[in-house]
TORKOL-4160 file (C-alpha; in steps of 0.2 Angstrom, whole numbers, padded with zeros to 4 digits, m for minus):
223
<pt num="1" X="0001" Y="0000" Z="0000"/>
<pt num="2" X="0007" Y="0017" Z="m0006"/>
<pt num="3" X="0009" Y="0027" Z="0010"/>
<pt num="4" X="0003" Y="0045" Z="0009"/>
<pt num="5" X="0011" Y="0061" Z="0010"/>
<pt num="6" X="0007" Y="0073" Z="0022"/>
<pt num="7" X="m0007" Y="0082" Z="0017"/>
<pt num="8" X="m0007" Y="0103" Z="0020"/>
<pt num="9" X="m0025" Y="0105" Z="0016"/>
<pt num="10" X="m0031" Y="0092" Z="0024"/>
<pt num="11" X="m0023" Y="0099" Z="0041"/>
<pt num="12" X="m0027" Y="0117" Z="0039"/>
<pt num="13" X="m0042" Y="0110" Z="0034"/>
<pt num="14" X="m0045" Y="0102" Z="0052"/>
<pt num="15" X="m0036" Y="0117" Z="0059"/>
<pt num="16" X="m0050" Y="0127" Z="0054"/>
<pt num="17" X="m0063" Y="0118" Z="0060"/>
<pt num="18" X="m0056" Y="0114" Z="0077"/>
<pt num="19" X="m0051" Y="0136" Z="0080"/>
<pt num="20" X="m0070" Y="0137" Z="0073"/>
<pt num="21" X="m0077" Y="0123" Z="0088"/>
<pt num="22" X="m0064" Y="0131" Z="0100"/>
<pt num="23" X="m0070" Y="0150" Z="0096"/>
<pt num="24" X="m0089" Y="0144" Z="0096"/>
<pt num="25" X="m0087" Y="0136" Z="0114"/>
<pt num="26" X="m0076" Y="0149" Z="0122"/>
<pt num="27" X="m0087" Y="0164" Z="0115"/>
<pt num="28" X="m0102" Y="0157" Z="0122"/>
<pt num="29" X="m0094" Y="0154" Z="0140"/>
<pt num="30" X="m0090" Y="0172" Z="0139"/>
<pt num="31" X="m0105" Y="0178" Z="0134"/>
<pt num="32" X="m0113" Y="0168" Z="0151"/>
<pt num="33" X="m0099" Y="0172" Z="0163"/>
<pt num="34" X="m0102" Y="0184" Z="0176"/>
<pt num="35" X="m0093" Y="0200" Z="0178"/>
<pt num="36" X="m0074" Y="0200" Z="0179"/>
<pt num="37" X="m0074" Y="0207" Z="0198"/>
<pt num="38" X="m0084" Y="0191" Z="0203"/>
<pt num="39" X="m0075" Y="0177" Z="0193"/>
<pt num="40" X="m0059" Y="0182" Z="0202"/>
<pt num="41" X="m0062" Y="0184" Z="0217"/>
<pt num="42" X="m0074" Y="0167" Z="0217"/>
<pt num="43" X="m0063" Y="0158" Z="0207"/>
<pt num="44" X="m0076" Y="0156" Z="0196"/>
<pt num="45" X="m0074" Y="0141" Z="0183"/>
<pt num="46" X="m0081" Y="0131" Z="0169"/>
<pt num="47" X="m0073" Y="0114" Z="0163"/>
<pt num="48" X="m0058" Y="0120" Z="0176"/>
<pt num="49" X="m0053" Y="0137" Z="0168"/>
<pt num="50" X="m0057" Y="0153" Z="0175"/>
<pt num="51" X="m0063" Y="0168" Z="0165"/>
<pt num="52" X="m0047" Y="0175" Z="0160"/>
<pt num="53" X="m0040" Y="0159" Z="0153"/>
<pt num="54" X="m0055" Y="0157" Z="0144"/>
<pt num="55" X="m0052" Y="0175" Z="0136"/>
<pt num="56" X="m0034" Y="0168" Z="0133"/>
<pt num="57" X="m0041" Y="0154" Z="0124"/>
<pt num="58" X="m0054" Y="0165" Z="0115"/>
<pt num="59" X="m0040" Y="0177" Z="0110"/>
<pt num="60" X="m0026" Y="0165" Z="0103"/>
<pt num="61" X="m0039" Y="0152" Z="0094"/>
<pt num="62" X="m0045" Y="0170" Z="0087"/>
<pt num="63" X="m0027" Y="0171" Z="0080"/>
<pt num="64" X="m0028" Y="0154" Z="0075"/>
<pt num="65" X="m0043" Y="0154" Z="0065"/>
<pt num="66" X="m0036" Y="0170" Z="0056"/>
<pt num="67" X="m0017" Y="0162" Z="0050"/>
<pt num="68" X="m0025" Y="0146" Z="0046"/>
<pt num="69" X="m0038" Y="0156" Z="0036"/>
<pt num="70" X="m0024" Y="0164" Z="0026"/>
<pt num="71" X="m0013" Y="0147" Z="0024"/>
<pt num="72" X="m0029" Y="0140" Z="0017"/>
<pt num="73" X="m0031" Y="0155" Z="0005"/>
<pt num="74" X="m0012" Y="0153" Z="m0001"/>
<pt num="75" X="m0014" Y="0135" Z="m0002"/>
<pt num="76" X="m0026" Y="0136" Z="m0017"/>
<pt num="77" X="m0017" Y="0139" Z="m0033"/>
<pt num="78" X="m0016" Y="0158" Z="m0033"/>
<pt num="79" X="m0020" Y="0160" Z="m0050"/>
<pt num="80" X="m0036" Y="0149" Z="m0051"/>
<pt num="81" X="m0040" Y="0159" Z="m0034"/>
<pt num="82" X="m0041" Y="0175" Z="m0044"/>
<pt num="83" X="m0049" Y="0166" Z="m0057"/>
<pt num="84" X="m0063" Y="0159" Z="m0046"/>
<pt num="85" X="m0067" Y="0176" Z="m0038"/>
<pt num="86" X="m0067" Y="0185" Z="m0057"/>
<pt num="87" X="m0080" Y="0172" Z="m0061"/>
<pt num="88" X="m0091" Y="0174" Z="m0045"/>
<pt num="89" X="m0090" Y="0193" Z="m0046"/>
<pt num="90" X="m0095" Y="0193" Z="m0064"/>
<pt num="91" X="m0109" Y="0183" Z="m0057"/>
<pt num="92" X="m0114" Y="0195" Z="m0043"/>
<pt num="93" X="m0115" Y="0208" Z="m0055"/>
<pt num="94" X="m0132" Y="0200" Z="m0063"/>
<pt num="95" X="m0138" Y="0199" Z="m0046"/>
<pt num="96" X="m0138" Y="0217" Z="m0039"/>
<pt num="97" X="m0151" Y="0215" Z="m0027"/>
<pt num="98" X="m0144" Y="0201" Z="m0017"/>
<pt num="99" X="m0127" Y="0211" Z="m0017"/>
<pt num="100" X="m0137" Y="0226" Z="m0011"/>
<pt num="101" X="m0148" Y="0217" Z="0002"/>
<pt num="102" X="m0133" Y="0209" Z="0012"/>
<pt num="103" X="m0121" Y="0225" Z="0011"/>
<pt num="104" X="m0136" Y="0234" Z="0019"/>
<pt num="105" X="m0139" Y="0219" Z="0033"/>
<pt num="106" X="m0121" Y="0222" Z="0037"/>
<pt num="107" X="m0121" Y="0239" Z="0038"/>
<pt num="108" X="m0139" Y="0238" Z="0049"/>
<pt num="109" X="m0129" Y="0225" Z="0059"/>
<pt num="110" X="m0114" Y="0235" Z="0064"/>
<pt num="111" X="m0124" Y="0252" Z="0066"/>
<pt num="112" X="m0134" Y="0243" Z="0076"/>
<pt num="113" X="m0121" Y="0234" Z="0088"/>
<pt num="114" X="m0115" Y="0251" Z="0090"/>
<pt num="115" X="m0130" Y="0262" Z="0094"/>
<pt num="116" X="m0138" Y="0248" Z="0104"/>
<pt num="117" X="m0154" Y="0248" Z="0094"/>
<pt num="118" X="m0167" Y="0234" Z="0094"/>
<pt num="119" X="m0164" Y="0219" Z="0092"/>
<pt num="120" X="m0147" Y="0220" Z="0094"/>
<pt num="121" X="m0148" Y="0232" Z="0110"/>
<pt num="122" X="m0157" Y="0213" Z="0115"/>
<pt num="123" X="m0142" Y="0202" Z="0114"/>
<pt num="124" X="m0133" Y="0214" Z="0123"/>
<pt num="125" X="m0145" Y="0217" Z="0137"/>
<pt num="126" X="m0149" Y="0198" Z="0139"/>
<pt num="127" X="m0129" Y="0195" Z="0140"/>
<pt num="128" X="m0129" Y="0209" Z="0154"/>
<pt num="129" X="m0144" Y="0199" Z="0161"/>
<pt num="130" X="m0135" Y="0184" Z="0163"/>
<pt num="131" X="m0119" Y="0191" Z="0170"/>
<pt num="132" X="m0129" Y="0200" Z="0183"/>
<pt num="133" X="m0139" Y="0187" Z="0188"/>
<pt num="134" X="m0122" Y="0178" Z="0196"/>
<pt num="135" X="m0122" Y="0194" Z="0209"/>
<pt num="136" X="m0128" Y="0190" Z="0224"/>
<pt num="137" X="m0129" Y="0203" Z="0240"/>
<pt num="138" X="m0113" Y="0205" Z="0249"/>
<pt num="139" X="m0103" Y="0192" Z="0241"/>
<pt num="140" X="m0093" Y="0203" Z="0230"/>
<pt num="141" X="m0075" Y="0210" Z="0234"/>
<pt num="142" X="m0074" Y="0226" Z="0249"/>
<pt num="143" X="m0066" Y="0234" Z="0235"/>
<pt num="144" X="m0062" Y="0230" Z="0216"/>
<pt num="145" X="m0046" Y="0220" Z="0214"/>
<pt num="146" X="m0045" Y="0215" Z="0232"/>
<pt num="147" X="m0038" Y="0200" Z="0227"/>
<pt num="148" X="m0022" Y="0208" Z="0219"/>
<pt num="149" X="m0019" Y="0216" Z="0238"/>
<pt num="150" X="m0008" Y="0210" Z="0250"/>
<pt num="151" X="m0011" Y="0203" Z="0267"/>
<pt num="152" X="0003" Y="0219" Z="0272"/>
<pt num="153" X="m0010" Y="0231" Z="0261"/>
<pt num="154" X="m0026" Y="0222" Z="0267"/>
<pt num="155" X="m0022" Y="0225" Z="0284"/>
<pt num="156" X="m0019" Y="0243" Z="0281"/>
<pt num="157" X="m0035" Y="0246" Z="0271"/>
<pt num="158" X="m0045" Y="0238" Z="0281"/>
<pt num="159" X="m0039" Y="0235" Z="0298"/>
<pt num="160" X="m0027" Y="0247" Z="0304"/>
<pt num="161" X="m0027" Y="0241" Z="0321"/>
<pt num="162" X="m0020" Y="0225" Z="0315"/>
<pt num="163" X="m0002" Y="0220" Z="0312"/>
<pt num="164" X="m0001" Y="0208" Z="0295"/>
<pt num="165" X="0007" Y="0196" Z="0304"/>
<pt num="166" X="m0008" Y="0192" Z="0316"/>
<pt num="167" X="m0017" Y="0190" Z="0298"/>
<pt num="168" X="m0007" Y="0178" Z="0292"/>
<pt num="169" X="m0006" Y="0169" Z="0307"/>
<pt num="170" X="m0024" Y="0166" Z="0306"/>
<pt num="171" X="m0024" Y="0159" Z="0290"/>
<pt num="172" X="m0012" Y="0147" Z="0295"/>
<pt num="173" X="m0021" Y="0142" Z="0310"/>
<pt num="174" X="m0037" Y="0140" Z="0299"/>
<pt num="175" X="m0023" Y="0128" Z="0288"/>
<pt num="176" X="m0018" Y="0140" Z="0274"/>
<pt num="177" X="m0004" Y="0141" Z="0269"/>
<pt num="178" X="0006" Y="0157" Z="0267"/>
<pt num="179" X="0025" Y="0159" Z="0263"/>
<pt num="180" X="0024" Y="0178" Z="0265"/>
<pt num="181" X="0014" Y="0195" Z="0272"/>
<pt num="182" X="0018" Y="0200" Z="0252"/>
<pt num="183" X="0010" Y="0187" Z="0245"/>
<pt num="184" X="m0008" Y="0192" Z="0236"/>
<pt num="185" X="m0024" Y="0185" Z="0242"/>
<pt num="186" X="m0024" Y="0176" Z="0224"/>
<pt num="187" X="m0007" Y="0169" Z="0226"/>
<pt num="188" X="m0013" Y="0161" Z="0242"/>
<pt num="189" X="m0032" Y="0155" Z="0235"/>
<pt num="190" X="m0021" Y="0149" Z="0220"/>
<pt num="191" X="m0008" Y="0138" Z="0230"/>
<pt num="192" X="m0021" Y="0132" Z="0242"/>
<pt num="193" X="m0035" Y="0127" Z="0232"/>
<pt num="194" X="m0045" Y="0141" Z="0238"/>
<pt num="195" X="m0057" Y="0157" Z="0232"/>
<pt num="196" X="m0049" Y="0172" Z="0236"/>
<pt num="197" X="m0065" Y="0176" Z="0244"/>
<pt num="198" X="m0062" Y="0162" Z="0254"/>
<pt num="199" X="m0048" Y="0166" Z="0259"/>
<pt num="200" X="m0054" Y="0185" Z="0263"/>
<pt num="201" X="m0067" Y="0177" Z="0275"/>
<pt num="202" X="m0055" Y="0168" Z="0285"/>
<pt num="203" X="m0047" Y="0184" Z="0290"/>
<pt num="204" X="m0061" Y="0189" Z="0300"/>
<pt num="205" X="m0062" Y="0207" Z="0294"/>
<pt num="206" X="m0078" Y="0214" Z="0295"/>
<pt num="207" X="m0080" Y="0226" Z="0280"/>
<pt num="208" X="m0094" Y="0234" Z="0270"/>
<pt num="209" X="m0094" Y="0227" Z="0252"/>
<pt num="210" X="m0090" Y="0242" Z="0240"/>
<pt num="211" X="m0100" Y="0235" Z="0224"/>
<pt num="212" X="m0115" Y="0230" Z="0234"/>
<pt num="213" X="m0117" Y="0214" Z="0224"/>
<pt num="214" X="m0106" Y="0200" Z="0220"/>
<pt num="215" X="m0104" Y="0180" Z="0213"/>
<pt num="216" X="m0110" Y="0166" Z="0215"/>
<pt num="217" X="m0118" Y="0155" Z="0202"/>
<pt num="218" X="m0117" Y="0137" Z="0193"/>
<pt num="219" X="m0099" Y="0140" Z="0189"/>
<pt num="220" X="m0087" Y="0129" Z="0201"/>
<pt num="221" X="m0080" Y="0137" Z="0216"/>
<pt num="222" X="m0066" Y="0131" Z="0223"/>
<pt num="223" X="m0069" Y="0132" Z="0244"/>
């Protein structure tokens, strides 16, 4: 049996399909995801990936899809490709109504999305509603990006009468490993398999929520 050589056409075609599938899934996850402040605070995850990691996947596969599309274009005989385009262009000119309709529809879609007019605003509003539905009273961070604050900064900001080392001892007493008072909540949480919210709650600091609304929902939360 004759051994087949490597087919770049098949490689690129399959790559385009997989990149499209990744964009479809990551786009759906991001559309349904909670706001970043909630996702980061509660360690919201889907299929083991955080919102930030889903954003990275979406970005990288978008670039991969664009590059594969370019390679797919050049994998076709260039002269044959332009001949095909000219043929289709001449055929298209004989159907001015269809050309005008699709161009007009594209313009309306772009402008309607930018201006947030119905029905495009409904898609945006529904996404905002889904994001807002993750939020619950008193479950958000005290201030935006609290997860990026160190124990030293938290002590100064939220509990000036408490030494940073005392906060460290509280966490260690609750079974949380802390390397330094200059570790961020996010780093401590990640190394202990917890959410930043869980680590903060173990500090026993009573602070009002600055956001008023916070995270929750069906995505996995490490507790």
